[in-house]
C-alpha positions in Angstrom: 101.8 57.7 119.8 104.9 59.9 121.8 102.6 63.3 120.8 99.8 61.1 122.2 101.8 60.5 125.2 102.5 64.1 125.5 99.0 64.4 126.6 100.0 63.1 130.1 102.1 66.4 130.9 99.5 69.4 131.9 98.9 71.4 129.6 100.2 69.8 126.7 98.1 67.9 124.0 99.6 65.6 121.2 98.3 66.4 117.6 97.9 63.5 115.7 95.1 63.6 113.2 94.6 60.8 110.4 92.2 62.3 107.5 92.2 59.7 104.5 89.6 61.0 101.5 88.4 60.0 98.4 87.5 62.1 95.2 86.0 62.1 92.0 86.7 65.3 90.1 86.3 66.1 86.5 87.3 69.3 86.3 90.0 70.4 83.5 93.9 70.7 85.3 95.1 73.4 85.2 99.0 73.4 83.4 100.7 70.9 81.3 101.2 67.3 83.1 104.4 67.6 81.9 105.1 71.4 83.7 107.8 71.6 85.7 106.9 74.8 87.5 104.2 77.5 87.4 105.8 79.4 84.6 103.1 78.2 81.9 99.5 77.7 82.7 97.0 75.8 80.3 94.0 76.0 81.8 91.1 75.9 79.1 90.1 79.0 77.2 86.5 77.9 78.0 86.5 77.8 81.7 85.5 80.1 84.0 87.8 79.8 86.7 91.7 81.0 86.7 94.8 80.5 88.5 93.8 82.2 92.2 91.0 79.2 91.7 93.1 76.7 91.0 95.7 77.7 93.6 93.5 77.1 96.4 92.8 73.3 95.7 96.3 71.8 96.8 94.6 73.0 100.3 91.5 72.9 100.2 91.8 69.0 100.3 92.6 67.8 103.7 96.4 66.7 104.5 96.1 62.9 105.0 97.9 63.3 108.3 98.8 66.4 111.0 101.7 65.9 113.7 102.3 68.6 115.8 101.5 69.6 119.4 99.4 72.5 121.7 100.4 73.9 124.6 97.4 75.4 126.9 97.9 77.2 129.9 97.0 80.5 131.7 98.2 83.1 129.5 100.1 81.5 127.3 99.1 79.5 124.1 101.3 77.7 121.9 100.6 75.6 118.4 102.7 73.8 115.7 101.2 71.5 113.7 102.9 69.9 110.4 100.1 68.7 108.0 101.5 65.9 106.1 99.9 66.3 102.2 100.3 65.6 98.5 103.1 67.3 96.0 100.7 70.3 95.4 102.1 70.6 91.4 101.2 67.3 90.7 97.2 68.1 92.2 97.5 70.8 89.0 98.9 69.1 86.7 96.7 66.1 87.5 93.8 67.5 88.6 90.4 64.9 88.2 93.0 62.3 88.4 93.9 62.2 92.0 91.3 59.7 93.5 92.8 60.1 97.4 95.1 62.1 99.1 97.0 59.6 99.8 100.8 60.7 99.1 102.3 58.1 97.0 98.8 57.4 95.3 99.9 59.3 92.0 101.6 62.5 94.2 104.9 62.5 96.1 104.4 64.2 99.7 104.3 68.6 99.5 107.6 69.3 101.7 106.5 72.9 102.0 104.7 72.9 105.5 104.0 73.6 108.3 101.0 75.6 107.6 100.0 76.4 110.9 102.6 77.5 114.1 102.2 80.6 116.4 102.5 81.4 120.2 100.0 84.1 121.8 99.6 85.2 124.8 95.8 86.4 127.0 96.5 88.7 129.8 94.5 87.7 133.2 91.4 90.2 132.3 91.2 89.1 128.8 91.9 92.6 127.4 95.2 92.4 125.8 96.0 89.8 123.2 99.0 89.2 121.3 99.8 86.3 118.6 103.2 85.9 116.4 103.8 82.8 114.1 101.9 81.5 110.9 98.3 80.8 110.5 95.2 82.6 108.4 93.7 85.9 109.2 90.1 86.7 108.6 88.4 90.4 108.9 84.7 91.1 108.2 81.0 89.3 109.2 80.7 88.0 105.4 82.2 84.5 104.6 84.6 86.7 102.4 86.2 89.8 102.8 87.8 92.6 100.9 90.5 93.6 103.3 91.9 90.6 104.6 90.5 87.3 104.5 91.0 83.3 104.4 92.0 83.5 100.7 95.7 81.8 101.3 96.6 78.8 102.9 98.4 81.0 105.4 100.0 84.0 106.3 103.4 85.0 108.7 102.0 87.3 111.0 102.0 89.6 114.5 98.9 90.0 115.6 98.1 92.8 118.5 94.6 93.5 120.0 93.3 95.4 123.2 90.2 96.4 124.3 88.7 98.4 127.0 84.8 98.7 128.0 83.2 101.7 127.7 80.0 103.6 128.9 76.3 102.3 128.4 77.4 98.8 127.5 79.9 99.6 124.5 83.4 98.8 124.4 85.7 99.5 122.2 88.7 97.6 120.6 91.7 98.2 118.5 94.7 95.9 116.6 97.5 96.2 115.1 98.9 93.6 112.1 102.4 92.9 110.6 102.4 90.7 107.6 105.9 89.6 105.9 105.5 87.7 103.0 107.7 85.0 101.7 110.0 86.0 98.4 111.5 83.8 95.7 114.5 81.8 96.7 117.1 82.8 93.6 120.3 84.4 94.1 120.2 86.1 90.1 117.2 87.3 90.4 116.2 91.0 92.7 113.2 90.3 94.3 111.4 93.5 95.1 110.6 93.7 99.3 107.1 93.8 100.6 105.4 93.7 104.2 101.9 94.7 105.0 100.8 96.9 107.8 97.0 97.3 109.0 95.3 99.2 112.6 91.7 99.1 112.7 89.8 100.4 115.6 86.2 99.6 116.5 82.8 100.3 118.5 80.2 97.3 119.5 77.7 96.4 121.9 75.3 93.9 121.8 73.6 94.3 118.8 75.9 96.9 116.9 79.6 96.8 115.6 81.4 99.1 113.3 85.0 98.8 112.5 87.4 101.3 110.6 90.4 100.2 109.2 93.6 101.0 107.5 96.1 98.9 105.7 99.6 99.7 104.0 101.2 97.7 101.5 105.3 98.7 101.9 107.1 97.6 99.0 110.4 98.1 97.0 111.7 99.4 100.4 112.1 97.6 103.5 109.5 99.2 106.4 110.6 102.4 108.7 108.5 103.5 111.8 107.0 105.7 109.5 105.2 103.0 107.7 104.1 101.0 110.7 103.7 103.5 113.7 100.2 102.3 115.2 97.9 105.7 115.3 99.3 107.9 112.5 97.3 107.6 109.2 99.5 106.2 106.6 97.8 107.8 103.5 98.7 111.0 104.8 102.3 109.9 104.6 102.0 110.2 100.7 104.9 107.3 99.9 103.2 107.0 96.8 106.3 104.7 94.7 106.6 103.0 97.9 103.3 102.6 99.3 99.8 101.4 98.7 97.3 102.2 100.9 93.2 100.8 101.6 91.0 101.8 103.8 88.1 99.4 104.9 85.1 100.0 107.5 82.0 97.3 108.1 79.0 97.4 110.6 77.1 94.5 111.5 73.8 94.8 113.6 71.1 92.6 115.2 67.3 92.7 115.1 66.0 89.6 116.7 66.5 86.8 114.9 68.4 88.7 111.9 71.9 90.0 111.0 72.6 92.5 108.8 75.8 93.1 107.3 77.9 94.8 105.2 82.0 96.6 104.3 83.1 98.8 102.3 87.0 98.9 100.7 88.4 101.7 99.3 91.9 101.4 97.5 92.2 104.4 95.2 89.7 107.5 94.6 89.6 109.7 91.6 90.1 113.3 93.0 89.0 115.8 90.3 92.3 117.1 90.0 93.7 113.4 89.5 91.7 112.7 85.8 92.6 113.4 82.6 90.2 115.2 81.1 90.8 113.2 77.4 90.1 110.1 79.4 88.7 110.4 82.3 90.5 107.7 84.7 93.9 108.5 86.0 97.2 106.8 86.1 96.0 105.3 89.5 92.5 104.6 88.7 89.4 104.2 91.5 89.1 101.2 92.9 86.3 100.0 95.6 85.2 96.9 96.7 81.5 96.2 98.9 80.3 93.7 100.5 76.2 93.6 101.9 74.2 90.4 103.4 71.2 89.2 105.6 71.2 86.5 108.0 68.3 84.7 109.5 68.5 82.1 112.6 65.9 79.6 112.8 65.7 76.7 115.3 67.9 76.0 118.3 71.2 73.2 117.9 73.7 72.3 120.6 76.9 73.3 120.0 79.2 70.9 118.2 82.3 69.7 120.3 85.0 69.4 117.9 89.2 68.5 117.7 90.5 71.0 115.2 91.1 68.5 112.3 92.3 71.1 109.8 94.6 74.7 109.4 91.6 77.0 108.6 90.6 75.5 112.4 93.1 77.7 113.7 92.8 81.0 112.1 92.4 84.3 113.8 89.1 85.0 113.0 87.4 88.7 113.9 84.5 88.0 116.3 81.0 88.7 115.2 77.0 88.1 115.7 77.3 85.1 113.5 75.3 82.1 115.2 76.9 79.1 114.8 74.4 76.8 116.1 70.7 76.2 114.4 69.3 76.8 111.0 71.1 79.8 109.3 69.8 81.7 105.9 71.1 84.3 104.2 72.2 86.1 101.3 75.2 87.8 100.1 76.6 90.4 97.6 79.7 91.2 96.7 81.4 93.3 94.1 85.2 94.2 93.6 86.0 96.7 91.3 88.3 96.7 88.7 91.2 97.9 89.2 91.4 97.2 93.4 94.4 95.5 94.5 96.3 96.7 91.6 99.5 98.6 90.9 102.4 99.1 88.2 104.8 96.5 90.4 104.0 93.5 91.7 105.2 94.3 95.2 102.7 96.9 95.3 99.7 94.9 94.9 97.7 93.3 97.9 98.5 90.0 96.5 100.6 87.3 98.7 103.4 85.3 96.6 103.7 81.7 97.1 106.8 79.9 96.7 106.8 76.0 97.3 108.8 73.2 96.6 107.9 70.1 94.3 109.4 66.9 94.0 107.5 65.8 90.5 108.8 69.5 89.4 112.0 71.2 88.5 112.4 72.3 92.2 111.3 75.7 93.3 107.8 77.0 92.0 106.7 80.9 92.3 103.9 83.2 91.5 103.9 87.0 93.0 100.6 87.3 92.7 99.3 83.7 93.9 96.6 84.8 96.4 95.0 87.8 97.5 95.0 88.7 100.7 91.3 89.7 100.6 88.7 88.8 98.5 89.3 85.3 97.1 87.7 85.8 93.5 89.8 88.8 93.2 88.8 92.5 91.5 86.4 93.1 88.2 84.4 90.4 89.5 81.0 90.5 91.3 79.5 87.8 93.3 75.7 86.9 94.7 75.6 84.2 96.9 72.7 82.3 98.7 73.3 79.6 101.4 71.4 77.5 104.4 73.5 76.3 107.4 72.7 73.5 110.1 74.5 72.8 113.1 73.4 70.8 116.1 75.5 68.1 117.5 76.1 65.6 116.5 75.5 66.7 113.1 76.2 69.4 110.2 75.8 70.5 106.8 76.0 73.4 104.6 74.8 74.3 100.6 75.7 77.4 98.9 75.3 78.7 95.4 77.0 81.6 93.7 76.1 83.5 90.8 79.6 84.6 89.8 80.4 87.2 86.8 84.0 88.2 86.5 85.5 90.6 83.3 88.5 89.8 81.5 90.8 92.3 83.1 92.6 90.7 85.4 95.5 91.7 88.2 98.0 90.1 85.9 96.6 92.6 83.5 98.8 95.3 82.2 98.6 98.3 84.6 100.0 101.2 83.0 98.7 104.4 82.3 95.3 106.4 82.0 95.7 106.5 78.0 96.3 102.6 77.8 93.2 102.2 80.2 91.2 104.3 78.0 92.3 102.2 74.7 91.4 99.2 76.3 87.8 100.1 77.2 88.5 99.9 80.8 86.1 101.4 83.4 86.6 101.8 87.1 83.3 100.9 88.4 81.8 98.4 85.3 83.4 94.5 84.2 85.1 94.9 81.5 83.9 93.0 78.5 83.9 90.1 77.7 82.3 89.1 81.3 82.2 85.2 82.1 79.3 84.0 83.9 79.5 81.0 86.2 77.2 78.8 88.8 79.1 77.4 92.0 76.8 74.7 93.9 79.0 73.3 97.0 77.4 70.8 99.8 78.8 69.3 102.4 77.7 66.9 105.5 79.2 65.8 108.5 78.9 63.4 111.2 80.4 63.7 115.1 80.8 60.6 116.7 82.9 61.9 119.0 84.9 65.3 119.6 87.9 63.5 117.6 86.2 61.7 115.1 83.7 62.5 112.5 82.8 61.0 108.4 82.0 63.8 106.2 81.3 64.0 102.4 81.1 67.1 99.7 79.8 67.9 96.7 80.6 70.3 94.7 79.4 71.9 90.9 80.1 74.6 88.6 78.8 75.5 85.6 80.3 78.2 83.1 77.0 79.7 81.6 79.0 81.5 79.1 80.9 78.6 77.4 78.6 76.1 78.4 81.1 74.1 80.1 80.7 71.8 83.2 82.3 70.4 85.8 81.8 68.1 89.4 83.6 66.9 92.5 82.5 64.6 95.0 84.5 63.9 97.9 84.0 61.3 101.3 86.2 60.8 104.1 86.5 60.6 107.7 88.6 62.9 110.2 90.4 61.1 113.5 92.1 62.6 115.9 93.7 59.7 117.4 94.6 61.5 120.8 90.9 62.8 121.7 89.5 59.6 120.6 87.8 57.1 123.3 88.1 54.2 121.4 86.3 52.2 124.4 83.0 53.7 123.5 83.1 55.0 119.9 80.3 53.1 118.6 
């Protein structure tokens, strides 16, 4: 109640979200029930999901309670939210057994908070924006992005954006991002430093948008101005043993109610002089990612005004032409090639290391390649996705189906020499045999009684077509922003 009382002060709003959810889930557990950390994974060999998919699950479940505050002034905003949720390791051990998100009902509290905490500044004319802190970042016009996507619980980052009007209705913008990573707290182990920087320019009008970006993953050294100079070409620094540079281009256009979009991302490209004639590969093989999609907006709908209930609601998302009301029908294609994001050194990979303390395990749990900075399904993967979304206050619903094809070689596989790649039958632009095919269907619906009160339900079905196994999950619950509810007029 003290946090809600803070709302009496101008510009300050208390955050008290209560979100009880109940779940049925019969998917297999990821690690053994007696595991003390993430050192040994126990995912069944006849199941399509891998550790990266499982590490997203503890944070896909809503937290039971959020406590914090938001400060909203003319130029400066501040957000800090503690999300109280269950122990992540226990969820991985007991996947399919925990029937609720209430801590102490099968799993004690997760102390690795917060997922959200940042301050930002917007100039009077909105031409300049800066943010520093912890939250997700999402690039690109599609659901998933190959370069920077919301494929992890959060990123500790600094972000700058500048906009400038041009002639004939065009606009130019530039943004710069710096990302830091949580490294393993073990004084007996030397951990290689790792930082990622990105700069991006874009041009747009009311119907077309193009953006070009460069990402620089600096590793095994602490970055200098050379590594993050805002207007240099990082690829041309040629810091091969300390830098992994990636190019990203995105396009988006409108034709009436139809939105067309696509991206191209390149981690490495094999020039003729870099290939070994005997093996047809280089020691840093060609690595690319592609997305393409089309969406049509039908019907009209009133915008849903809602409180921020999840940490993902605070994500720093790129503006797109997507219409968030009415009915959207769409198709998306994703292809992430075999060696995308990869390097011989874990610190050089475009992955996000993750550490947490588990009260049900041996303390610290750590994985150097827990999440991808970009595409959530990772390299050596092809996905076809169809979806339908409907939003019109007070109701929203969505349905999606994904056909996922995954090769057997992954980000944790040996990244060695062209001779080794050739001996293992690895191809730069072909899924690696054996390929696993899976179908994933997700459905969800929510009804908002008020801005701060909604009831939700989700259903998920997965089938490993290759191994003929399947699983399903059903969730139902309510999200209540205590400080935003008009209790006298709730019903």
